[in-house]
C-alpha positions in Angstrom: 0.1 0.0 0.0 1.3 3.5 -0.7 1.8 6.1 1.9 -1.5 8.0 0.8 -3.6 4.8 1.3 -1.7 3.9 4.6 -2.6 7.2 6.0 -6.2 7.1 4.9 -6.4 3.7 6.6 -4.9 5.1 9.9 -7.3 8.0 9.8 -10.2 5.6 9.3 -9.2 3.3 12.2 -8.6 6.1 14.6 -11.8 7.9 13.6 -13.6 4.8 15.1 -12.4 5.4 18.8 -13.2 8.2 21.3 -9.6 9.3 21.8 -8.3 12.6 23.0 -7.2 14.9 19.9 -3.7 15.1 21.2 -3.4 11.4 21.6 -4.7 10.8 18.1 -2.1 13.0 16.6 0.6 11.2 18.6 -0.6 7.8 17.5 -1.0 9.0 14.0 2.5 10.1 14.2 3.8 6.8 15.6 2.0 4.9 12.8 3.9 7.1 10.3 7.3 6.3 12.3 6.7 2.6 12.3 6.1 2.5 8.5 9.1 4.4 7.8 11.3 2.2 10.2 9.7 -0.8 8.7 10.6 0.5 5.2 14.1 1.2 6.2 14.7 -2.3 7.8 13.4 -3.8 4.8 15.7 -1.8 2.6 18.8 -2.1 4.5 18.3 -5.5 6.0 18.8 -3.9 9.6 16.5 -4.8 12.3 14.8 -1.9 13.9 16.2 -2.9 17.1 19.8 -2.4 15.8 19.2 0.9 14.4 21.1 3.8 16.5 20.3 7.5 15.9 23.3 7.9 13.6 22.1 5.0 11.3 18.8 6.5 11.2 20.0 10.0 10.4 22.2 8.8 7.8 19.8 6.5 6.1 16.6 8.9 6.2 18.2 12.2 5.7 20.9 10.9 3.5 23.8 12.6 5.3 27.2 11.6 6.9 27.2 11.7 10.6 30.7 11.9 12.0 31.8 10.3 15.5 32.5 14.0 16.4 28.9 15.0 15.8 27.7 12.2 17.9 30.2 13.2 20.7 29.0 16.7 20.5 25.4 15.6 21.0 26.4 13.6 24.0 28.3 16.6 25.5 25.1 18.7 25.3 23.1 16.0 27.1 25.8 16.0 29.8 25.9 19.6 30.0 22.0 19.8 30.6 22.1 16.9 33.2 24.8 18.9 35.1 22.4 22.0 35.6 
């Protein structure tokens, strides 16, 4: 099924339940993410459980992620935790 039909299917499914609007948005986004990760897993042969942030960024955004960039992100987290 293509993305448009998948999205329509998700909306039709969600519309049958009395769920908070914000929660519906969250669930809808999660369904999109699940499809993207499943497609990436199929394309690369890598199980979702083995995908790290670097792998996802490189494959979905088509960019090269250096170890230094990964380390810089970790430093930001460490600084926030120290506050």
